[in-house]
KOLBAZA-232951 format. One record per residue: x, y, z of N, C-alpha, C in turn; residue in three letters; chain; residue number from 0. Coordinates in steps of 0.02 Angstrom, whole numbers. Layout:
SITE    n_xx    n_yy    n_zz   ca_xx   ca_yy   ca_zz    c_xx    c_yy    c_zz    r  c    k
SITE       X       Y       Z       X       Y       Z       X       Y       Z  ALA  A  NUM
...
//
This chain:
SITE    n_xx    n_yy    n_zz   ca_xx   ca_yy   ca_zz    c_xx    c_yy    c_zz    r  c    k
SITE   11822   14126    7082   11868   14126    7138   11873   14056    7168  UNK  A    0
SITE   11816   14022    7175   11817   13955    7204   11859   13908    7162  UNK  A    1
SITE   11855   13914    7095   11895   13871    7051   11969   13885    7060  UNK  A    2
SITE   11988   13949    7068   12057   13966    7080   12082   13936    7144  UNK  A    3
SITE   12041   13940    7197   12061   13912    7262   12067   13837    7257  UNK  A    4
SITE   12020   13804    7223   12023   13732    7217   12085   13710    7179  UNK  A    5
SITE   12102   13746    7125   12161   13728    7087   12225   13740    7127  UNK  A    6
SITE   12225   13792    7166   12284   13808    7206   12296   13755    7259  UNK  A    7
SITE   12243   13732    7292   12251   13683    7345   12257   13612    7318  UNK  A    8
SITE   12227   13598    7260   12233   13535    7225   12220   13474    7269  UNK  A    9
SITE   12165   13475    7305   12148   13416    7345   12076   13394    7334  UNK  A   10
SITE   12046   13413    7279   11980   13389    7261   11926   13413    7310  UNK  A   11
SITE   11926   13477    7325   11881   13504    7375   11808   13489    7359  UNK  A   12
SITE   11789   13487    7296   11720   13477    7279   11704   13404    7264  UNK  A   13
SITE   11754   13361    7263   11743   13290    7252   11720   13259    7318  UNK  A   14
SITE   11657   13237    7323   11632   13212    7388   11669   13150    7412  UNK  A   15
SITE   11693   13108    7367   11728   13047    7389   11797   13064    7417  UNK  A   16
SITE   11832   13111    7385   11897   13132    7411   11888   13166    7479  UNK  A   17
SITE   11837   13206    7485   11824   13240    7549   11806   13190    7603  UNK  A   18
SITE   11767   13139    7588   11748   13088    7636   11810   13049    7659  UNK  A   19
SITE   11854   13032    7612   11916   12996    7630   11961   13039    7673  UNK  A   20
SITE   11965   13103    7657   12006   13149    7697   11979   13154    7768  UNK  A   21
SITE   11913   13160    7776   11883   13164    7842   11891   13098    7880  UNK  A   22
SITE   11888   13041    7846   11894   12977    7879   11963   12969    7910  UNK  A   23
SITE   12016   12989    7874   12084   12980    7899   12108   13036    7943  UNK  A   24
SITE   12069   13090    7951   12091   13148    7989   12115   13131    8060  UNK  A   25
SITE   12082   13088    8099   12107   13074    8167   12176   13042    8168  UNK  A   26
SITE   12195   13009    8113   12258   12973    8111   12315   13016    8083  UNK  A   27
SITE   12299   13075    8059   12350   13119    8031   12360   13180    8075  UNK  A   28
SITE   12362   13170    8140   12366   13226    8186   12437   13253    8193  UNK  A   29
SITE   12486   13225    8157   12554   13251    8162   12558   13323    8138  UNK  A   30
SITE   12514   13343    8091   12515   13412    8070   12487   13458    8123  UNK  A   31
SITE   12455   13429    8173   12428   13468    8229   12478   13472    8287  UNK  A   32
SITE   12531   13432    8285   12578   13429    8341   12614   13495    8349  UNK  A   33
SITE   12637   13506    8410   12676   13566    8425   12747   13555    8398  UNK  A   34
SITE   12764   13590    8346   12830   13583    8315   12882   13611    8363  UNK  A   35
SITE   12934   13571    8377   12981   13588    8430   13054   13578    8408  UNK  A   36
SITE   13097   13623    8431   13170   13616    8425   13198   13617    8496  UNK  A   37
SITE   13243   13571    8512   13275   13570    8577   13350   13569    8566  UNK  A   38
SITE   13385   13615    8597   13458   13612    8594   13485   13609    8665  UNK  A   39
SITE   13545   13581    8671   13575   13569    8737   13646   13594    8737  UNK  A   40
SITE   13664   13629    8790   13734   13648    8802   13753   13617    8869  UNK  A   41
SITE   13814   13631    8891   13836   13604    8955   13796   13629    9014  UNK  A   42
SITE   13768   13690    9007   13734   13720    9065   13659   13729    9058  UNK  A   43
SITE   13630   13711    9000   13557   13722    8993   13529   13683    8934  UNK  A   44
SITE   13462   13674    8937   13423   13652    8879   13384   13714    8856  UNK  A   45
SITE   13373   13719    8791   13330   13772    8765   13279   13739    8719  UNK  A   46
SITE   13215   13751    8734   13160   13721    8696   13124   13778    8660  UNK  A   47
SITE   13115   13770    8594   13078   13818    8555   13019   13782    8524  UNK  A   48
SITE   12959   13809    8535   12897   13777    8512   12858   13828    8470  UNK  A   49
SITE   12836   13807    8411   12794   13850    8369   12723   13851    8398  UNK  A   50
SITE   12700   13911    8415   12631   13920    8440   12599   13981    8407  UNK  A   51
SITE   12595   13981    8340   12568   14040    8306   12495   14051    8322  UNK  A   52
SITE   12478   14113    8336   12408   14130    8349   12383   14110    8418  UNK  A   53
SITE   12426   14087    8461   12407   14066    8529   12429   14119    8579  UNK  A   54
SITE   12382   14141    8621   12399   14188    8674   12436   14152    8730  UNK  A   55
SITE   12482   14188    8763   12522   14155    8815   12480   14130    8873  UNK  A   56
SITE   12423   14159    8886   12380   14134    8940   12348   14067    8923  UNK  A   57
SITE   12350   14047    8859   12323   13983    8837   12376   13928    8836  UNK  A   58
SITE   12437   13943    8860   12491   13895    8863   12506   13879    8936  UNK  A   59
SITE   12507   13814    8952   12523   13792    9020   12587   13751    9018  UNK  A   60
SITE   12636   13769    9061   12699   13735    9065   12706   13702    9134  UNK  A   61
SITE   12737   13643    9135   12748   13608    9198   12812   13567    9192  UNK  A   62
SITE   12853   13568    9245   12912   13526    9247   12909   13485    9311  UNK  A   63
SITE   12905   13419    9303   12898   13374    9360   12929   13307    9343  UNK  A   64
SITE   12968   13279    9388   12999   13213    9379   13038   13209    9314  UNK  A   65
SITE   13079   13260    9300   13122   13263    9241   13083   13269    9175  UNK  A   66
SITE   13020   13287    9177   12979   13291    9117   12950   13362    9110  UNK  A   67
SITE   12964   13393    9052   12934   13458    9035   12870   13444    8997  UNK  A   68
SITE   12814   13470    9022   12749   13461    8990   12726   13529    8963  UNK  A   69
SITE   12703   13528    8901   12676   13588    8870   12605   13572    8847  UNK  A   70
SITE   12558   13614    8868   12488   13604    8850   12462   13670    8822  UNK  A   71
SITE   12432   13666    8762   12407   13725    8728   12333   13715    8714  UNK  A   72
SITE   12292   13763    8734   12221   13762    8718   12211   13806    8657  UNK  A   73
SITE   12188   13776    8603   12178   13812    8540   12103   13816    8526  UNK  A   74
SITE   12078   13876    8516   12007   13886    8503   11995   13898    8429  UNK  A   75
SITE   11937   13877    8407   11919   13882    8336   11897   13953    8320  UNK  A   76
SITE   11902   13970    8258   11878   14033    8231   11810   14020    8199  UNK  A   77
SITE   11760   14058    8217   11694   14052    8187   11676   14119    8156  UNK  A   78
SITE   11661   14119    8092   11644   14181    8057   11569   14189    8057  UNK  A   79
SITE   11544   14229    8104   11472   14242    8109   11449   14294    8059  UNK  A   80
SITE   11495   14326    8024   11478   14378    7976   11451   14348    7911  UNK  A   81
SITE   11467   14285    7896   11449   14256    7832   11381   14222    7837  UNK  A   82
SITE   11329   14261    7833   11261   14236    7839   11239   14196    7778  UNK  A   83
SITE   11271   14209    7720   11253   14174    7658   11290   14109    7648  UNK  A   84
SITE   11332   14089    7696   11369   14026    7693   11414   14023    7632  UNK  A   85
SITE   11454   14075    7622   11499   14078    7565   11569   14052    7582  UNK  A   86
SITE   11577   14022    7638   11642   13996    7658   11661   13938    7613  UNK  A   87
SITE   11719   13942    7582   11742   13889    7537   11783   13838    7576  UNK  A   88
SITE   11823   13860    7625   11866   13815    7662   11876   13843    7732  UNK  A   89
SITE   11871   13800    7783   11884   13820    7852   11927   13767    7884  UNK  A   90
SITE   11991   13783    7898   12038   13734    7927   12056   13749    7999  UNK  A   91
SITE   12022   13794    8030   12036   13811    8100   11997   13765    8145  UNK  A   92
SITE   12029   13739    8196   11999   13690    8240   12006   13711    8313  UNK  A   93
SITE   11967   13680    8356   11973   13691    8427   11999   13627    8459  UNK  A   94
SITE   12034   13635    8513   12059   13576    8548   12121   13590    8588  UNK  A   95
SITE   12148   13537    8616   12207   13542    8658   12265   13505    8624  UNK  A   96
SITE   12322   13538    8621   12383   13507    8597   12429   13499    8656  UNK  A   97
SITE   12462   13442    8660   12504   13428    8718   12566   13388    8698  UNK  A   98
SITE   12623   13406    8725   12685   13369    8714   12723   13364    8780  UNK  A   99
SITE   12764   13312    8785   12806   13303    8844   12876   13284    8822  UNK  A  100
SITE   12926   13308    8859   12996   13295    8842   13033   13277    8906  UNK  A  101
SITE   13074   13224    8904   13115   13205    8961   13179   13245    8957  UNK  A  102
SITE   13189   13289    9006   13249   13331    9011   13274   13327    9083  UNK  A  103
SITE   13323   13283    9096   13345   13272    9165   13393   13325    9191  UNK  A  104
SITE   13401   13326    9257   13449   13368    9292   13438   13443    9280  UNK  A  105
SITE   13376   13465    9288   13358   13535    9278   13344   13569    9345  UNK  A  106
SITE   13369   13630    9352   13354   13671    9411   13284   13699    9401  UNK  A  107
SITE   13234   13665    9426   13164   13682    9413   13146   13752    9435  UNK  A  108
SITE   13176   13777    9487   13160   13844    9512   13191   13900    9469  UNK  A  109
SITE   13231   13883    9420   13263   13933    9377   13241   13929    9304  UNK  A  110
SITE   13189   13891    9290   13163   13886    9222   13130   13952    9203  UNK  A  111
SITE   13143   13975    9142   13111   14036    9118   13080   14024    9049  UNK  A  112
SITE   13029   14063    9032   12995   14056    8968   12975   14124    8941  UNK  A  113
SITE   12980   14131    8876   12956   14191    8841   12919   14169    8778  UNK  A  114
SITE   12875   14213    8754   12839   14199    8692   12841   14261    8649  UNK  A  115
SITE   12872   14255    8590   12879   14311    8544   12867   14287    8473  UNK  A  116
SITE   12827   14324    8436   12815   14311    8365   12795   14239    8351  UNK  A  117
SITE   12752   14210    8393   12727   14143    8382   12774   14087    8401  UNK  A  118
SITE   12829   14103    8437   12876   14053    8459   12883   14057    8535  UNK  A  119
SITE   12870   14000    8568   12879   13994    8640   12950   13969    8652  UNK  A  120
SITE   12989   14006    8692   13058   13986    8707   13063   13972    8782  UNK  A  121
SITE   13083   13911    8799   13089   13890    8869   13162   13874    8881  UNK  A  122
SITE   13191   13906    8932   13261   13893    8951   13261   13855    9016  UNK  A  123
SITE   13294   13798    9017   13296   13755    9076   13369   13747    9097  UNK  A  124
SITE   13391   13786    9147   13461   13780    9170   13473   13711    9202  UNK  A  125
SITE   13531   13684    9190   13548   13618    9216   13578   13623    9286  UNK  A  126
SITE   13571   13569    9322   13606   13560    9386   13654   13501    9377  UNK  A  127
SITE   13700   13495    9422   13746   13439    9419   13708   13375    9436  UNK  A  128
SITE   13718   13322    9397   13684   13259    9414   13709   13231    9480  UNK  A  129
SITE   13665   13197    9515   13684   13168    9579   13737   13114    9567  UNK  A  130
SITE   13786   13113    9611   13839   13062    9604   13811   12994    9621  UNK  A  131
SITE   13830   12945    9582   13807   12877    9590   13731   12872    9587  UNK  A  132
SITE   13700   12915    9548   13627   12913    9543   13605   12846    9515  UNK  A  133
SITE   13560   12815    9550   13534   12751    9529   13573   12690    9553  UNK  A  134
SITE   13634   12702    9578   13675   12645    9601   13655   12626    9672  UNK  A  135
SITE   13644   12561    9682   13626   12536    9748   13678   12484    9768  UNK  A  136
SITE   13709   12497    9824   13760   12452    9850   13727   12395    9888  UNK  A  137
SITE   13747   12334    9873   13720   12276    9909   13766   12259    9967  UNK  A  138
SITE   13738   12251   10025   13779   12235   10084   13767   12166   10110  UNK  A  139
//
């Protein structure tokens, strides 16, 4: 079975040098850990969809402040205490915090809504009209 798994994954699981190189570069390849996101915009709202498979909604924190939507996810590791003989061939589950921020201006913060279904977090951010002459300063 281990040979079948190794051939299927094809990353030299038993080669100690390949494993050492993979572990060395792991901190720099965190893009596979990022929260995969789709954002679409219409005239009246932004809609943000974030993949959060296996994450309970109480482990997701959302915040909208100063035109920035912040998403923070606490992900806990899986530990198999049943395997007393140490027969685990591969364990890719990790613990840690994943966080992303998006600049989404002119949002009615009090009307933001969020749902989580089938591993996808959907956040709807209704827009407000931008302030007229926002940022313009008249010199007198």
